[in-house]
N, C-alpha and C positions, 0 to 999 in steps of 0.2 A: 830760299822761300819757294815753295811750291805755288804755281800759279794755274789758274783755270779750274780750281777746285771749288765748286759752289757748296757752301755749308749745308744748305738744304738737301742738296744731292747726297752729301755724305750721310746726314741724318736719315734720309729716305732709304738709302742702300742699307745702311747699318741696322735700321729697324726691320728691315724685310729679311735680314739673315736670322731670324729666330727670336726667341723670348730673351735672349741675352744681348740684343742689339749690336750683333757682331763682335762681340768680345767673348772671350772664354768664359766659362761659368765662374771660375775663381776670380778673374779680373772684374766681372760684373758684380759679383758678391762683395768684393772689396770695395768698389767704388759706391756701391749702394750703401754699405756700412758707413763709410766716411761722411756721406751726405746725411745720412740718418743720425750720425753722431752730432753733426753740427745743429741738426734741428732739435734733437733732445737736450743738448747742452744749454740751449737758449730758447726755451719755450716761449713763444710769442714776442721775442726780441729780435727783429729783423736786423738791427744795427749789430748786435753781438754775432749774429749768424753770419753776417758779411764780413766781419773781423776774422772769424774762425776760417771761413772760406778763403780770404785773402791770405791768411798765414799759411795754409795748405798750398795755395796757388804759387806762392812765393818760392817754394822749395820744388816744385815740379819742374823737371827738365825734359821729360818726354812729351812731345806734342800729342801722342794718341791718348795718353793718361789725362791730359788736360781736357780733350774733346769728349772722351769717354765720361769723365766726371760731369761735364757740362751736360751731356745726354740724360744721365741719371737724374741730375737736378731738375731738369725740364720735364722728365718723366713723372718726377714726384710732384711737379707743379710748384717749385721754388725758383721763379724766374730771377730773383734777386741773387741766388746762388749761381744759377745758370750763367749769368752775366759775367761774373768774376772769372769762372774757369773758361768761358768762351773767349774773352779778352786774352787770357793766358795762352789758349790754343793759337789766337792769331799771332800773338808775340813770338811764339815758338815755331810758327810757320805752317800749321795744319790748315789754317784758314787764310786765304789771300787777302790782300789789302783791299781790292775791289769788293770781294764778298763781305768783308767786315763792314765797309762802308754802306753797301746795299742793306746789310742787316740793320745797322744803326738808323739809316734813313726810313726804312720800313717800321722800325720801332717808333720813330717819331711821327709816322703817318705821312711821310712825304713820298 
């Protein structure tokens, strides 16, 4: 597991790398399409969107794919989808234990 990588630092660095958030154009478009598919397949149904996101997250084995998909979800304003892919990125090691803990505490307002 990588340590010392702050999620917000990753997000800021990757966002500064241009309109594709540090991803190649094809990676970004694929991730954008996947997140949009979840949204369009379950219009207005957050629970169903979360199920679809969890199904996708379960098969992801690449830590950067998980974090990139999380960033697209966050960019599109879907925090509930972001959470699922962010947790997967943590499980795969692109987000350290302390950074994940800080994110969770921040989310709780602590």
